[in-house]
PyMOL Python script that loads the backbone (N, CA, C, O; Angstrom):
from pymol import cmd

cmd.read_pdbstr("""\
ATOM      1  N   MET A   1     205.419 223.733-167.901  1.00  0.00           N
ATOM      2  CA  MET A   1     206.832 223.892-168.193  1.00  0.00           C
ATOM      3  C   MET A   1     207.015 224.141-169.678  1.00  0.00           C
ATOM      4  O   MET A   1     206.363 223.515-170.514  1.00  0.00           O
ATOM      5  N   ASP A   2     207.888 225.039-169.984  1.00  0.00           N
ATOM      6  CA  ASP A   2     208.193 225.374-171.365  1.00  0.00           C
ATOM      7  C   ASP A   2     208.835 224.166-172.042  1.00  0.00           C
ATOM      8  O   ASP A   2     209.864 223.686-171.567  1.00  0.00           O
ATOM      9  N   PRO A   3     208.262 223.656-173.140  1.00  0.00           N
ATOM     10  CA  PRO A   3     208.813 222.467-173.795  1.00  0.00           C
ATOM     11  C   PRO A   3     210.231 222.678-174.318  1.00  0.00           C
ATOM     12  O   PRO A   3     210.970 221.709-174.493  1.00  0.00           O
ATOM     13  N   GLN A   4     210.620 223.915-174.567  1.00  0.00           N
ATOM     14  CA  GLN A   4     211.979 224.168-175.046  1.00  0.00           C
ATOM     15  C   GLN A   4     213.001 223.999-173.931  1.00  0.00           C
ATOM     16  O   GLN A   4     214.176 223.755-174.207  1.00  0.00           O
ATOM     17  N   ILE A   5     212.577 224.125-172.677  1.00  0.00           N
ATOM     18  CA  ILE A   5     213.478 224.009-171.537  1.00  0.00           C
ATOM     19  C   ILE A   5     213.538 222.571-171.025  1.00  0.00           C
ATOM     20  O   ILE A   5     214.526 222.184-170.400  1.00  0.00           O
ATOM     21  N   ALA A   6     212.516 221.789-171.275  1.00  0.00           N
ATOM     22  CA  ALA A   6     212.448 220.431-170.746  1.00  0.00           C
ATOM     23  C   ALA A   6     213.646 219.613-171.197  1.00  0.00           C
ATOM     24  O   ALA A   6     214.049 219.665-172.358  1.00  0.00           O
ATOM     25  N   MET A   7     214.211 218.852-170.255  1.00  0.00           N
ATOM     26  CA  MET A   7     215.353 217.993-170.577  1.00  0.00           C
ATOM     27  C   MET A   7     214.829 216.662-171.103  1.00  0.00           C
ATOM     28  O   MET A   7     213.998 216.015-170.465  1.00  0.00           O
ATOM     29  N   THR A   8     215.307 216.274-172.237  1.00  0.00           N
ATOM     30  CA  THR A   8     214.877 215.009-172.809  1.00  0.00           C
ATOM     31  C   THR A   8     216.017 214.004-172.860  1.00  0.00           C
ATOM     32  O   THR A   8     215.777 212.810-173.034  1.00  0.00           O
ATOM     33  N   ASP A   9     217.252 214.466-172.712  1.00  0.00           N
ATOM     34  CA  ASP A   9     218.406 213.590-172.813  1.00  0.00           C
ATOM     35  C   ASP A   9     219.145 213.591-171.481  1.00  0.00           C
ATOM     36  O   ASP A   9     219.835 214.559-171.160  1.00  0.00           O
ATOM     37  N   THR A  10     219.010 212.518-170.700  1.00  0.00           N
ATOM     38  CA  THR A  10     219.648 212.459-169.390  1.00  0.00           C
ATOM     39  C   THR A  10     221.092 212.000-169.465  1.00  0.00           C
ATOM     40  O   THR A  10     221.766 211.934-168.436  1.00  0.00           O
ATOM     41  N   THR A  11     221.584 211.683-170.647  1.00  0.00           N
ATOM     42  CA  THR A  11     222.981 211.256-170.753  1.00  0.00           C
ATOM     43  C   THR A  11     223.929 212.383-170.379  1.00  0.00           C
ATOM     44  O   THR A  11     225.070 212.114-170.003  1.00  0.00           O
ATOM     45  N   THR A  12     223.503 213.617-170.469  1.00  0.00           N
ATOM     46  CA  THR A  12     224.361 214.727-170.097  1.00  0.00           C
ATOM     47  C   THR A  12     224.559 214.807-168.584  1.00  0.00           C
ATOM     48  O   THR A  12     225.423 215.552-168.125  1.00  0.00           O
ATOM     49  N   LEU A  13     223.794 214.071-167.811  1.00  0.00           N
ATOM     50  CA  LEU A  13     223.903 214.106-166.365  1.00  0.00           C
ATOM     51  C   LEU A  13     224.893 213.081-165.824  1.00  0.00           C
ATOM     52  O   LEU A  13     225.153 213.054-164.621  1.00  0.00           O
ATOM     53  N   ARG A  14     225.444 212.245-166.683  1.00  0.00           N
ATOM     54  CA  ARG A  14     226.389 211.226-166.233  1.00  0.00           C
ATOM     55  C   ARG A  14     227.714 211.861-165.862  1.00  0.00           C
ATOM     56  O   ARG A  14     228.086 212.893-166.419  1.00  0.00           O
ATOM     57  N   PRO A  15     228.434 211.252-164.922  1.00  0.00           N
ATOM     58  CA  PRO A  15     229.735 211.803-164.540  1.00  0.00           C
ATOM     59  C   PRO A  15     230.707 211.806-165.709  1.00  0.00           C
ATOM     60  O   PRO A  15     230.595 211.008-166.639  1.00  0.00           O
ATOM     61  N   ARG A  16     231.643 212.705-165.640  1.00  0.00           N
ATOM     62  CA  ARG A  16     232.678 212.801-166.660  1.00  0.00           C
ATOM     63  C   ARG A  16     233.448 211.489-166.720  1.00  0.00           C
ATOM     64  O   ARG A  16     233.813 210.921-165.690  1.00  0.00           O
ATOM     65  N   GLU A  17     233.688 211.019-167.927  1.00  0.00           N
ATOM     66  CA  GLU A  17     234.344 209.726-168.100  1.00  0.00           C
ATOM     67  C   GLU A  17     235.835 209.860-168.387  1.00  0.00           C
ATOM     68  O   GLU A  17     236.540 208.852-168.442  1.00  0.00           O
ATOM     69  N   THR A  18     236.322 211.066-168.568  1.00  0.00           N
ATOM     70  CA  THR A  18     237.739 211.238-168.852  1.00  0.00           C
ATOM     71  C   THR A  18     238.517 211.248-167.546  1.00  0.00           C
ATOM     72  O   THR A  18     238.074 211.841-166.563  1.00  0.00           O
ATOM     73  N   PRO A  19     239.678 210.592-167.531  1.00  0.00           N
ATOM     74  CA  PRO A  19     240.463 210.575-166.305  1.00  0.00           C
ATOM     75  C   PRO A  19     241.105 211.931-166.044  1.00  0.00           C
ATOM     76  O   PRO A  19     241.216 212.762-166.945  1.00  0.00           O
ATOM     77  N   GLY A  20     241.509 212.135-164.845  1.00  0.00           N
ATOM     78  CA  GLY A  20     242.200 213.375-164.504  1.00  0.00           C
ATOM     79  C   GLY A  20     241.579 214.009-163.284  1.00  0.00           C
ATOM     80  O   GLY A  20     240.470 213.663-162.875  1.00  0.00           O
ATOM     81  N   PRO A  21     242.306 214.938-162.714  1.00  0.00           N
ATOM     82  CA  PRO A  21     241.800 215.580-161.498  1.00  0.00           C
ATOM     83  C   PRO A  21     240.600 216.462-161.792  1.00  0.00           C
ATOM     84  O   PRO A  21     240.512 217.093-162.845  1.00  0.00           O
ATOM     85  N   LYS A  22     239.692 216.492-160.855  1.00  0.00           N
ATOM     86  CA  LYS A  22     238.536 217.374-160.975  1.00  0.00           C
ATOM     87  C   LYS A  22     238.896 218.721-160.380  1.00  0.00           C
ATOM     88  O   LYS A  22     239.688 218.808-159.442  1.00  0.00           O
ATOM     89  N   LEU A  23     238.321 219.746-160.921  1.00  0.00           N
ATOM     90  CA  LEU A  23     238.591 221.100-160.484  1.00  0.00           C
ATOM     91  C   LEU A  23     237.559 221.521-159.444  1.00  0.00           C
ATOM     92  O   LEU A  23     236.355 221.450-159.691  1.00  0.00           O
ATOM     93  N   LEU A  24     238.033 221.957-158.288  1.00  0.00           N
ATOM     94  CA  LEU A  24     237.160 222.506-157.260  1.00  0.00           C
ATOM     95  C   LEU A  24     237.136 224.018-157.447  1.00  0.00           C
ATOM     96  O   LEU A  24     238.175 224.673-157.366  1.00  0.00           O
ATOM     97  N   SER A  25     235.965 224.566-157.695  1.00  0.00           N
ATOM     98  CA  SER A  25     235.824 226.014-157.873  1.00  0.00           C
ATOM     99  C   SER A  25     235.151 226.599-156.647  1.00  0.00           C
ATOM    100  O   SER A  25     234.063 226.172-156.260  1.00  0.00           O
ATOM    101  N   VAL A  26     235.804 227.576-156.039  1.00  0.00           N
ATOM    102  CA  VAL A  26     235.236 228.287-154.899  1.00  0.00           C
ATOM    103  C   VAL A  26     234.957 229.708-155.382  1.00  0.00           C
ATOM    104  O   VAL A  26     235.878 230.460-155.701  1.00  0.00           O
ATOM    105  N   VAL A  27     233.683 230.062-155.432  1.00  0.00           N
ATOM    106  CA  VAL A  27     233.265 231.362-155.950  1.00  0.00           C
ATOM    107  C   VAL A  27     232.797 232.209-154.770  1.00  0.00           C
ATOM    108  O   VAL A  27     231.911 231.813-154.012  1.00  0.00           O
ATOM    109  N   VAL A  28     233.417 233.394-154.629  1.00  0.00           N
ATOM    110  CA  VAL A  28     233.146 234.241-153.479  1.00  0.00           C
ATOM    111  C   VAL A  28     232.779 235.651-153.948  1.00  0.00           C
ATOM    112  O   VAL A  28     233.605 236.337-154.551  1.00  0.00           O
ATOM    113  N   PRO A  29     231.539 236.089-153.676  1.00  0.00           N
ATOM    114  CA  PRO A  29     231.201 237.476-153.977  1.00  0.00           C
ATOM    115  C   PRO A  29     231.826 238.371-152.906  1.00  0.00           C
ATOM    116  O   PRO A  29     231.764 238.050-151.719  1.00  0.00           O
ATOM    117  N   VAL A  30     232.423 239.483-153.314  1.00  0.00           N
ATOM    118  CA  VAL A  30     233.036 240.402-152.353  1.00  0.00           C
ATOM    119  C   VAL A  30     232.495 241.805-152.581  1.00  0.00           C
ATOM    120  O   VAL A  30     232.329 242.245-153.718  1.00  0.00           O
ATOM    121  N   TYR A  31     232.225 242.490-151.496  1.00  0.00           N
ATOM    122  CA  TYR A  31     231.688 243.847-151.563  1.00  0.00           C
ATOM    123  C   TYR A  31     232.383 244.702-150.504  1.00  0.00           C
ATOM    124  O   TYR A  31     232.221 244.466-149.307  1.00  0.00           O
ATOM    125  N   ASN A  32     233.145 245.679-150.941  1.00  0.00           N
ATOM    126  CA  ASN A  32     233.870 246.587-150.053  1.00  0.00           C
ATOM    127  C   ASN A  32     234.706 245.822-149.021  1.00  0.00           C
ATOM    128  O   ASN A  32     234.593 246.057-147.818  1.00  0.00           O
ATOM    129  N   GLU A  33     235.535 244.918-149.504  1.00  0.00           N
ATOM    130  CA  GLU A  33     236.366 244.084-148.642  1.00  0.00           C
ATOM    131  C   GLU A  33     237.847 244.411-148.769  1.00  0.00           C
ATOM    132  O   GLU A  33     238.691 243.566-148.472  1.00  0.00           O
ATOM    133  N   GLU A  34     238.171 245.604-149.199  1.00  0.00           N
ATOM    134  CA  GLU A  34     239.556 245.998-149.428  1.00  0.00           C
ATOM    135  C   GLU A  34     240.460 245.700-148.225  1.00  0.00           C
ATOM    136  O   GLU A  34     241.582 245.227-148.403  1.00  0.00           O
ATOM    137  N   ASP A  35     239.991 245.966-147.027  1.00  0.00           N
ATOM    138  CA  ASP A  35     240.828 245.830-145.835  1.00  0.00           C
ATOM    139  C   ASP A  35     241.096 244.386-145.418  1.00  0.00           C
ATOM    140  O   ASP A  35     242.090 244.120-144.744  1.00  0.00           O
ATOM    141  N   VAL A  36     240.241 243.464-145.800  1.00  0.00           N
ATOM    142  CA  VAL A  36     240.382 242.077-145.310  1.00  0.00           C
ATOM    143  C   VAL A  36     240.596 241.052-146.414  1.00  0.00           C
ATOM    144  O   VAL A  36     240.833 239.878-146.127  1.00  0.00           O
ATOM    145  N   LEU A  37     240.518 241.473-147.664  1.00  0.00           N
ATOM    146  CA  LEU A  37     240.521 240.526-148.768  1.00  0.00           C
ATOM    147  C   LEU A  37     241.833 239.756-148.906  1.00  0.00           C
ATOM    148  O   LEU A  37     241.812 238.557-149.183  1.00  0.00           O
ATOM    149  N   GLU A  38     242.959 240.414-148.719  1.00  0.00           N
ATOM    150  CA  GLU A  38     244.234 239.703-148.839  1.00  0.00           C
ATOM    151  C   GLU A  38     244.371 238.616-147.778  1.00  0.00           C
ATOM    152  O   GLU A  38     244.847 237.521-148.075  1.00  0.00           O
ATOM    153  N   GLU A  39     243.965 238.903-146.561  1.00  0.00           N
ATOM    154  CA  GLU A  39     244.028 237.897-145.493  1.00  0.00           C
ATOM    155  C   GLU A  39     243.050 236.753-145.769  1.00  0.00           C
ATOM    156  O   GLU A  39     243.379 235.585-145.557  1.00  0.00           O
ATOM    157  N   PHE A  40     241.853 237.090-146.241  1.00  0.00           N
ATOM    158  CA  PHE A  40     240.885 236.054-146.600  1.00  0.00           C
ATOM    159  C   PHE A  40     241.441 235.138-147.686  1.00  0.00           C
ATOM    160  O   PHE A  40     241.331 233.915-147.601  1.00  0.00           O
ATOM    161  N   GLU A  41     242.038 235.746-148.702  1.00  0.00           N
ATOM    162  CA  GLU A  41     242.599 234.958-149.808  1.00  0.00           C
ATOM    163  C   GLU A  41     243.720 234.055-149.304  1.00  0.00           C
ATOM    164  O   GLU A  41     243.793 232.891-149.695  1.00  0.00           O
ATOM    165  N   ARG A  42     244.589 234.572-148.448  1.00  0.00           N
ATOM    166  CA  ARG A  42     245.705 233.782-147.918  1.00  0.00           C
ATOM    167  C   ARG A  42     245.193 232.584-147.126  1.00  0.00           C
ATOM    168  O   ARG A  42     245.652 231.460-147.331  1.00  0.00           O
ATOM    169  N   ARG A  43     244.258 232.818-146.237  1.00  0.00           N
ATOM    170  CA  ARG A  43     243.715 231.720-145.412  1.00  0.00           C
ATOM    171  C   ARG A  43     242.961 230.701-146.260  1.00  0.00           C
ATOM    172  O   ARG A  43     243.087 229.494-146.056  1.00  0.00           O
ATOM    173  N   THR A  44     242.186 231.193-147.202  1.00  0.00           N
ATOM    174  CA  THR A  44     241.418 230.292-148.064  1.00  0.00           C
ATOM    175  C   THR A  44     242.359 229.461-148.928  1.00  0.00           C
ATOM    176  O   THR A  44     242.153 228.258-149.087  1.00  0.00           O
ATOM    177  N   ARG A  45     243.393 230.095-149.489  1.00  0.00           N
ATOM    178  CA  ARG A  45     244.374 229.370-150.303  1.00  0.00           C
ATOM    179  C   ARG A  45     245.074 228.294-149.477  1.00  0.00           C
ATOM    180  O   ARG A  45     245.265 227.178-149.961  1.00  0.00           O
ATOM    181  N   GLU A  46     245.458 228.605-148.248  1.00  0.00           N
ATOM    182  CA  GLU A  46     246.095 227.611-147.376  1.00  0.00           C
ATOM    183  C   GLU A  46     245.169 226.422-147.131  1.00  0.00           C
ATOM    184  O   GLU A  46     245.601 225.271-147.185  1.00  0.00           O
ATOM    185  N   ALA A  47     243.909 226.701-146.866  1.00  0.00           N
ATOM    186  CA  ALA A  47     242.943 225.622-146.625  1.00  0.00           C
ATOM    187  C   ALA A  47     242.758 224.765-147.878  1.00  0.00           C
ATOM    188  O   ALA A  47     242.720 223.538-147.790  1.00  0.00           O
ATOM    189  N   LEU A  48     242.644 225.408-149.046  1.00  0.00           N
ATOM    190  CA  LEU A  48     242.450 224.667-150.288  1.00  0.00           C
ATOM    191  C   LEU A  48     243.680 223.841-150.643  1.00  0.00           C
ATOM    192  O   LEU A  48     243.552 222.711-151.113  1.00  0.00           O
ATOM    193  N   GLU A  49     244.866 224.392-150.423  1.00  0.00           N
ATOM    194  CA  GLU A  49     246.089 223.644-150.728  1.00  0.00           C
ATOM    195  C   GLU A  49     246.230 222.425-149.834  1.00  0.00           C
ATOM    196  O   GLU A  49     246.824 221.431-150.250  1.00  0.00           O
ATOM    197  N   SER A  50     245.706 222.473-148.627  1.00  0.00           N
ATOM    198  CA  SER A  50     245.792 221.331-147.720  1.00  0.00           C
ATOM    199  C   SER A  50     244.915 220.160-148.180  1.00  0.00           C
ATOM    200  O   SER A  50     245.084 219.036-147.708  1.00  0.00           O
ATOM    201  N   LEU A  51     243.989 220.420-149.090  1.00  0.00           N
ATOM    202  CA  LEU A  51     243.103 219.367-149.599  1.00  0.00           C
ATOM    203  C   LEU A  51     243.772 218.493-150.647  1.00  0.00           C
ATOM    204  O   LEU A  51     243.258 217.430-150.993  1.00  0.00           O
ATOM    205  N   ASN A  52     244.912 218.935-151.151  1.00  0.00           N
ATOM    206  CA  ASN A  52     245.592 218.192-152.216  1.00  0.00           C
ATOM    207  C   ASN A  52     244.661 218.010-153.416  1.00  0.00           C
ATOM    208  O   ASN A  52     244.521 216.906-153.943  1.00  0.00           O
ATOM    209  N   GLN A  53     244.048 219.068-153.825  1.00  0.00           N
ATOM    210  CA  GLN A  53     243.006 219.083-154.856  1.00  0.00           C
ATOM    211  C   GLN A  53     243.293 220.224-155.820  1.00  0.00           C
ATOM    212  O   GLN A  53     243.730 221.294-155.398  1.00  0.00           O
ATOM    213  N   VAL A  54     243.056 220.013-157.095  1.00  0.00           N
ATOM    214  CA  VAL A  54     243.151 221.103-158.055  1.00  0.00           C
ATOM    215  C   VAL A  54     241.985 222.056-157.777  1.00  0.00           C
ATOM    216  O   VAL A  54     240.831 221.635-157.690  1.00  0.00           O
ATOM    217  N   TYR A  55     242.305 223.338-157.641  1.00  0.00           N
ATOM    218  CA  TYR A  55     241.253 224.288-157.280  1.00  0.00           C
ATOM    219  C   TYR A  55     241.450 225.626-157.988  1.00  0.00           C
ATOM    220  O   TYR A  55     242.509 225.928-158.537  1.00  0.00           O
ATOM    221  N   GLU A  56     240.379 226.405-157.946  1.00  0.00           N
ATOM    222  CA  GLU A  56     240.445 227.800-158.362  1.00  0.00           C
ATOM    223  C   GLU A  56     239.614 228.599-157.365  1.00  0.00           C
ATOM    224  O   GLU A  56     238.567 228.148-156.901  1.00  0.00           O
ATOM    225  N   LEU A  57     240.094 229.768-157.054  1.00  0.00           N
ATOM    226  CA  LEU A  57     239.371 230.688-156.185  1.00  0.00           C
ATOM    227  C   LEU A  57     238.927 231.852-157.060  1.00  0.00           C
ATOM    228  O   LEU A  57     239.755 232.586-157.600  1.00  0.00           O
ATOM    229  N   VAL A  58     237.632 232.014-157.193  1.00  0.00           N
ATOM    230  CA  VAL A  58     237.066 233.050-158.057  1.00  0.00           C
ATOM    231  C   VAL A  58     236.454 234.123-157.161  1.00  0.00           C
ATOM    232  O   VAL A  58     235.466 233.883-156.467  1.00  0.00           O
ATOM    233  N   LEU A  59     237.056 235.305-157.189  1.00  0.00           N
ATOM    234  CA  LEU A  59     236.558 236.433-156.410  1.00  0.00           C
ATOM    235  C   LEU A  59     235.746 237.331-157.339  1.00  0.00           C
ATOM    236  O   LEU A  59     236.252 237.796-158.361  1.00  0.00           O
ATOM    237  N   VAL A  60     234.507 237.568-156.986  1.00  0.00           N
ATOM    238  CA  VAL A  60     233.603 238.351-157.830  1.00  0.00           C
ATOM    239  C   VAL A  60     233.328 239.684-157.149  1.00  0.00           C
ATOM    240  O   VAL A  60     232.706 239.732-156.088  1.00  0.00           O
ATOM    241  N   ASN A  61     233.792 240.760-157.762  1.00  0.00           N
ATOM    242  CA  ASN A  61     233.529 242.091-157.224  1.00  0.00           C
ATOM    243  C   ASN A  61     232.054 242.411-157.417  1.00  0.00           C
ATOM    244  O   ASN A  61     231.556 242.447-158.542  1.00  0.00           O
ATOM    245  N   ASP A  62     231.365 242.640-156.313  1.00  0.00           N
ATOM    246  CA  ASP A  62     229.918 242.842-156.344  1.00  0.00           C
ATOM    247  C   ASP A  62     229.561 244.328-156.243  1.00  0.00           C
ATOM    248  O   ASP A  62     228.688 244.717-155.466  1.00  0.00           O
ATOM    249  N   GLY A  63     230.255 245.155-157.048  1.00  0.00           N
ATOM    250  CA  GLY A  63     229.936 246.575-157.093  1.00  0.00           C
ATOM    251  C   GLY A  63     230.584 247.393-155.991  1.00  0.00           C
ATOM    252  O   GLY A  63     230.032 248.412-155.575  1.00  0.00           O
ATOM    253  N   SER A  64     231.730 246.972-155.518  1.00  0.00           N
ATOM    254  CA  SER A  64     232.414 247.677-154.430  1.00  0.00           C
ATOM    255  C   SER A  64     232.730 249.115-154.811  1.00  0.00           C
ATOM    256  O   SER A  64     232.998 249.428-155.971  1.00  0.00           O
ATOM    257  N   SER A  65     232.692 249.989-153.794  1.00  0.00           N
ATOM    258  CA  SER A  65     233.030 251.394-154.019  1.00  0.00           C
ATOM    259  C   SER A  65     234.394 251.744-153.420  1.00  0.00           C
ATOM    260  O   SER A  65     234.826 252.893-153.501  1.00  0.00           O
ATOM    261  N   ASP A  66     235.070 250.770-152.825  1.00  0.00           N
ATOM    262  CA  ASP A  66     236.407 251.001-152.283  1.00  0.00           C
ATOM    263  C   ASP A  66     237.442 250.396-153.229  1.00  0.00           C
ATOM    264  O   ASP A  66     237.163 250.271-154.421  1.00  0.00           O
ATOM    265  N   GLY A  67     238.597 250.026-152.758  1.00  0.00           N
ATOM    266  CA  GLY A  67     239.659 249.492-153.598  1.00  0.00           C
ATOM    267  C   GLY A  67     239.641 247.984-153.754  1.00  0.00           C
ATOM    268  O   GLY A  67     240.669 247.385-154.069  1.00  0.00           O
ATOM    269  N   THR A  68     238.491 247.360-153.541  1.00  0.00           N
ATOM    270  CA  THR A  68     238.387 245.901-153.636  1.00  0.00           C
ATOM    271  C   THR A  68     238.830 245.386-154.999  1.00  0.00           C
ATOM    272  O   THR A  68     239.565 244.401-155.071  1.00  0.00           O
ATOM    273  N   LEU A  69     238.408 246.015-156.060  1.00  0.00           N
ATOM    274  CA  LEU A  69     238.769 245.547-157.397  1.00  0.00           C
ATOM    275  C   LEU A  69     240.279 245.571-157.595  1.00  0.00           C
ATOM    276  O   LEU A  69     240.839 244.641-158.176  1.00  0.00           O
ATOM    277  N   ALA A  70     240.938 246.608-157.125  1.00  0.00           N
ATOM    278  CA  ALA A  70     242.402 246.683-157.251  1.00  0.00           C
ATOM    279  C   ALA A  70     243.066 245.539-156.498  1.00  0.00           C
ATOM    280  O   ALA A  70     244.054 244.979-156.973  1.00  0.00           O
ATOM    281  N   VAL A  71     242.541 245.187-155.338  1.00  0.00           N
ATOM    282  CA  VAL A  71     243.093 244.074-154.563  1.00  0.00           C
ATOM    283  C   VAL A  71     242.889 242.768-155.326  1.00  0.00           C
ATOM    284  O   VAL A  71     243.804 241.948-155.406  1.00  0.00           O
ATOM    285  N   ILE A  72     241.699 242.569-155.887  1.00  0.00           N
ATOM    286  CA  ILE A  72     241.420 241.357-156.667  1.00  0.00           C
ATOM    287  C   ILE A  72     242.411 241.242-157.826  1.00  0.00           C
ATOM    288  O   ILE A  72     242.969 240.171-158.062  1.00  0.00           O
ATOM    289  N   LEU A  73     242.626 242.323-158.536  1.00  0.00           N
ATOM    290  CA  LEU A  73     243.542 242.288-159.678  1.00  0.00           C
ATOM    291  C   LEU A  73     244.973 241.995-159.230  1.00  0.00           C
ATOM    292  O   LEU A  73     245.697 241.268-159.911  1.00  0.00           O
ATOM    293  N   ARG A  74     245.379 242.547-158.106  1.00  0.00           N
ATOM    294  CA  ARG A  74     246.706 242.287-157.566  1.00  0.00           C
ATOM    295  C   ARG A  74     246.854 240.819-157.162  1.00  0.00           C
ATOM    296  O   ARG A  74     247.882 240.198-157.434  1.00  0.00           O
ATOM    297  N   LEU A  75     245.835 240.273-156.519  1.00  0.00           N
ATOM    298  CA  LEU A  75     245.860 238.867-156.113  1.00  0.00           C
ATOM    299  C   LEU A  75     245.884 237.945-157.327  1.00  0.00           C
ATOM    300  O   LEU A  75     246.568 236.921-157.322  1.00  0.00           O
ATOM    301  N   ARG A  76     245.146 238.305-158.351  1.00  0.00           N
ATOM    302  CA  ARG A  76     245.128 237.488-159.578  1.00  0.00           C
ATOM    303  C   ARG A  76     246.500 237.473-160.239  1.00  0.00           C
ATOM    304  O   ARG A  76     246.947 236.439-160.735  1.00  0.00           O
ATOM    305  N   GLN A  77     247.156 238.609-160.242  1.00  0.00           N
ATOM    306  CA  GLN A  77     248.481 238.677-160.844  1.00  0.00           C
ATOM    307  C   GLN A  77     249.492 237.845-160.050  1.00  0.00           C
ATOM    308  O   GLN A  77     250.362 237.202-160.636  1.00  0.00           O
ATOM    309  N   ALA A  78     249.379 237.856-158.725  1.00  0.00           N
ATOM    310  CA  ALA A  78     250.307 237.115-157.876  1.00  0.00           C
ATOM    311  C   ALA A  78     250.019 235.617-157.875  1.00  0.00           C
ATOM    312  O   ALA A  78     250.929 234.813-157.669  1.00  0.00           O
ATOM    313  N   ASN A  79     248.768 235.236-158.102  1.00  0.00           N
ATOM    314  CA  ASN A  79     248.356 233.823-158.048  1.00  0.00           C
ATOM    315  C   ASN A  79     247.456 233.500-159.237  1.00  0.00           C
ATOM    316  O   ASN A  79     246.245 233.352-159.076  1.00  0.00           O
ATOM    317  N   PRO A  80     248.037 233.389-160.420  1.00  0.00           N
ATOM    318  CA  PRO A  80     247.198 233.156-161.597  1.00  0.00           C
ATOM    319  C   PRO A  80     246.505 231.805-161.533  1.00  0.00           C
ATOM    320  O   PRO A  80     245.759 231.450-162.446  1.00  0.00           O
TER     321      PRO A  80
END
""", "prot")
cmd.dss("prot")
cmd.show_as("cartoon", "prot")
cmd.util.cbc("prot")
cmd.orient("prot")
């Protein structure tokens, strides 16, 4: 193992000590999903909101050749 990569300080592995809600991040790679992405986002948002949890939905365009990126940008504008 590369000595520069080795972890020597395990204190960084302790849970966060500051109070407050934790953020749930849902990261979804999307590829040519223009036709279904809005419905997916709506259903996923409904499910996440039912958890009563602070969340973010991160949609990652994985090189789509259709209008997926435009849909992502539209969804981001509507739900910052």
